[in-house]
C-alpha positions, 0 to 999 in steps of 0.5 A: 517596734510593732508586734509584727516587726517583733514576730518577723525578727524572732522568726528571722533570728531562729533561721539564723540560729539554726543556720538556715538563713540564706541571702533572702533572709539577710535581705529581709533582716536588713530591710526590717532593721532599717525600718525599725531604725527609721521609725526609732524616735530618740526623743521618746527613748526611755534611756534618753529621758533617764540621761536627761533626768540624771543630768538635771539632778547633777546640774 
């Protein structure tokens, strides 16, 4: 997640927390999460690497 995405997510989260989010913010959040998920690379995910390490130790 880029610093810009994190900043936007924090901003949107605050609006939702305060009950101030409207349909435009829902759309923005949906687009932001889709963008984040689209760029997520499970091969570079630390948790995936840890699972592989654990599997290799067991086998």
